[in-house]
C-alpha beads as a LAMMPS data file, in Angstrom:
LAMMPS data file: protein, C-alpha beads

127 atoms
126 bonds

1 atom types
1 bond types

-500.0 500.0 xlo xhi
-500.0 500.0 ylo yhi
-500.0 500.0 zlo zhi

Masses

1 110.0

Atoms # bond

1 1 1 -194.441 461.769 -5.547
2 1 1 -191.064 460.092 -5.328
3 1 1 -189.607 457.216 -7.242
4 1 1 -191.365 454.018 -6.467
5 1 1 -194.649 455.703 -5.974
6 1 1 -194.828 457.404 -9.343
7 1 1 -195.396 454.263 -11.452
8 1 1 -196.922 452.079 -8.871
9 1 1 -199.956 450.359 -10.399
10 1 1 -203.308 451.449 -8.903
11 1 1 -204.817 447.952 -9.083
12 1 1 -203.568 444.368 -8.672
13 1 1 -205.300 441.028 -9.205
14 1 1 -204.824 438.402 -6.485
15 1 1 -206.649 435.220 -7.257
16 1 1 -210.153 436.219 -8.273
17 1 1 -209.927 439.564 -6.397
18 1 1 -209.083 442.928 -7.848
19 1 1 -207.553 445.120 -5.236
20 1 1 -207.438 448.810 -5.662
21 1 1 -204.011 450.202 -4.645
22 1 1 -204.351 453.597 -2.837
23 1 1 -201.432 455.736 -1.925
24 1 1 -202.694 457.703 1.085
25 1 1 -201.343 460.288 3.637
26 1 1 -199.983 458.733 6.803
27 1 1 -202.946 460.319 8.696
28 1 1 -205.510 458.426 6.542
29 1 1 -208.173 456.539 8.404
30 1 1 -207.089 453.229 6.653
31 1 1 -203.710 453.480 8.530
32 1 1 -205.022 454.974 11.740
33 1 1 -204.335 453.452 15.208
34 1 1 -208.018 452.884 15.814
35 1 1 -208.373 450.671 12.767
36 1 1 -208.413 447.104 14.133
37 1 1 -206.699 445.891 11.027
38 1 1 -203.595 447.903 11.631
39 1 1 -202.862 447.462 15.360
40 1 1 -201.499 451.021 15.584
41 1 1 -200.224 453.525 12.996
42 1 1 -199.312 451.409 9.917
43 1 1 -197.340 451.802 6.732
44 1 1 -200.035 449.998 4.885
45 1 1 -203.350 448.127 5.259
46 1 1 -205.133 445.453 3.324
47 1 1 -208.973 445.476 3.387
48 1 1 -211.248 442.844 1.938
49 1 1 -214.613 444.641 1.859
50 1 1 -214.012 446.511 -0.377
51 1 1 -210.768 445.088 -1.679
52 1 1 -208.222 447.930 -1.149
53 1 1 -204.491 448.021 -0.340
54 1 1 -203.658 451.351 1.196
55 1 1 -199.985 452.434 1.223
56 1 1 -198.608 455.417 3.195
57 1 1 -197.161 458.085 0.965
58 1 1 -194.009 458.912 2.981
59 1 1 -191.704 455.929 2.968
60 1 1 -188.279 455.398 1.403
61 1 1 -188.200 453.062 -1.519
62 1 1 -187.016 449.951 0.421
63 1 1 -189.702 450.421 3.096
64 1 1 -192.213 450.891 0.285
65 1 1 -191.328 447.563 -1.317
66 1 1 -191.481 445.739 1.997
67 1 1 -194.876 447.273 2.771
68 1 1 -196.383 446.510 -0.670
69 1 1 -195.164 442.826 -0.331
70 1 1 -196.457 442.725 3.238
71 1 1 -199.901 443.833 2.120
72 1 1 -199.848 441.571 -0.950
73 1 1 -199.242 438.569 1.480
74 1 1 -202.340 439.441 3.264
75 1 1 -204.218 439.602 -0.097
76 1 1 -202.735 436.222 -1.015
77 1 1 -203.718 434.794 2.268
78 1 1 -207.256 436.066 1.726
79 1 1 -207.494 434.640 -1.815
80 1 1 -206.175 431.259 -0.663
81 1 1 -208.500 431.322 2.476
82 1 1 -205.484 431.176 4.769
83 1 1 -206.184 432.492 8.195
84 1 1 -203.656 432.145 10.940
85 1 1 -205.088 434.634 13.401
86 1 1 -202.541 436.743 15.218
87 1 1 -199.562 434.922 13.622
88 1 1 -200.803 435.981 10.148
89 1 1 -199.608 439.478 10.712
90 1 1 -196.103 438.236 11.605
91 1 1 -196.075 435.969 8.620
92 1 1 -197.041 438.809 6.344
93 1 1 -194.274 441.076 7.861
94 1 1 -191.563 438.452 7.299
95 1 1 -192.708 437.717 3.807
96 1 1 -192.655 441.469 3.029
97 1 1 -189.052 441.808 4.306
98 1 1 -187.667 438.632 2.821
99 1 1 -189.274 438.966 -0.580
100 1 1 -188.180 442.483 -0.852
101 1 1 -184.597 441.428 -0.041
102 1 1 -184.886 438.627 -2.682
103 1 1 -185.861 441.063 -5.434
104 1 1 -183.323 443.693 -4.485
105 1 1 -180.289 441.456 -4.326
106 1 1 -181.194 439.390 -7.257
107 1 1 -181.872 441.698 -10.128
108 1 1 -181.075 439.098 -12.755
109 1 1 -183.630 436.836 -11.238
110 1 1 -186.119 439.639 -10.982
111 1 1 -185.534 440.444 -14.687
112 1 1 -185.968 436.849 -15.600
113 1 1 -189.098 436.632 -13.648
114 1 1 -190.588 439.697 -15.317
115 1 1 -189.578 438.466 -18.848
116 1 1 -191.174 435.051 -18.130
117 1 1 -194.357 436.629 -16.848
118 1 1 -194.625 438.670 -19.934
119 1 1 -194.113 435.559 -22.107
120 1 1 -196.821 433.729 -20.147
121 1 1 -199.277 436.678 -20.608
122 1 1 -198.583 436.600 -24.370
123 1 1 -199.096 432.890 -24.557
124 1 1 -202.374 433.109 -22.771
125 1 1 -203.565 436.023 -24.819
126 1 1 -202.810 434.074 -28.018
127 1 1 -204.541 430.877 -26.877

Bonds

1 1 1 2
2 1 2 3
3 1 3 4
4 1 4 5
5 1 5 6
6 1 6 7
7 1 7 8
8 1 8 9
9 1 9 10
10 1 10 11
11 1 11 12
12 1 12 13
13 1 13 14
14 1 14 15
15 1 15 16
16 1 16 17
17 1 17 18
18 1 18 19
19 1 19 20
20 1 20 21
21 1 21 22
22 1 22 23
23 1 23 24
24 1 24 25
25 1 25 26
26 1 26 27
27 1 27 28
28 1 28 29
29 1 29 30
30 1 30 31
31 1 31 32
32 1 32 33
33 1 33 34
34 1 34 35
35 1 35 36
36 1 36 37
37 1 37 38
38 1 38 39
39 1 39 40
40 1 40 41
41 1 41 42
42 1 42 43
43 1 43 44
44 1 44 45
45 1 45 46
46 1 46 47
47 1 47 48
48 1 48 49
49 1 49 50
50 1 50 51
51 1 51 52
52 1 52 53
53 1 53 54
54 1 54 55
55 1 55 56
56 1 56 57
57 1 57 58
58 1 58 59
59 1 59 60
60 1 60 61
61 1 61 62
62 1 62 63
63 1 63 64
64 1 64 65
65 1 65 66
66 1 66 67
67 1 67 68
68 1 68 69
69 1 69 70
70 1 70 71
71 1 71 72
72 1 72 73
73 1 73 74
74 1 74 75
75 1 75 76
76 1 76 77
77 1 77 78
78 1 78 79
79 1 79 80
80 1 80 81
81 1 81 82
82 1 82 83
83 1 83 84
84 1 84 85
85 1 85 86
86 1 86 87
87 1 87 88
88 1 88 89
89 1 89 90
90 1 90 91
91 1 91 92
92 1 92 93
93 1 93 94
94 1 94 95
95 1 95 96
96 1 96 97
97 1 97 98
98 1 98 99
99 1 99 100
100 1 100 101
101 1 101 102
102 1 102 103
103 1 103 104
104 1 104 105
105 1 105 106
106 1 106 107
107 1 107 108
108 1 108 109
109 1 109 110
110 1 110 111
111 1 111 112
112 1 112 113
113 1 113 114
114 1 114 115
115 1 115 116
116 1 116 117
117 1 117 118
118 1 118 119
119 1 119 120
120 1 120 121
121 1 121 122
122 1 122 123
123 1 123 124
124 1 124 125
125 1 125 126
126 1 126 127
C-alpha cells in the first residue's frame, strides 16, 4: 500500500460508536453503484449497521484525506442524530474538502491539535 494507507488506523471512535475502517478494492460491494448509500461508484462509504467506513484503495493522498473526512462527517452526523436527507451528502462532501484543506495548509495548527489531543488523553487517563 502507498503512503497514507499504510498507517491508517483500522478503527475510529465517533461518539459512542466504534467504526471499523476498511481499505477495500474499488470494485468492493460497499462502493458499488447498486449500493443505495453511495449513489454510484464511490471513493468511500459509511455504514451504520454494522458500523464500517470503507475506503477505496486506489486514491492519491489528497483524495484519500478528503474521502476519510467525508466519511467521518457521515459518522459524526449519525452519532449526533443529524439527518438532512439528500443535502447531507453535499454537506459531507464539502466538509471533507474544506477540512482536508485546513489540515494541509495549516501544519502548525494540525501539530498543535495533535499535541493538545494527546495531552487531553493523558489527563483523562490519569483522572
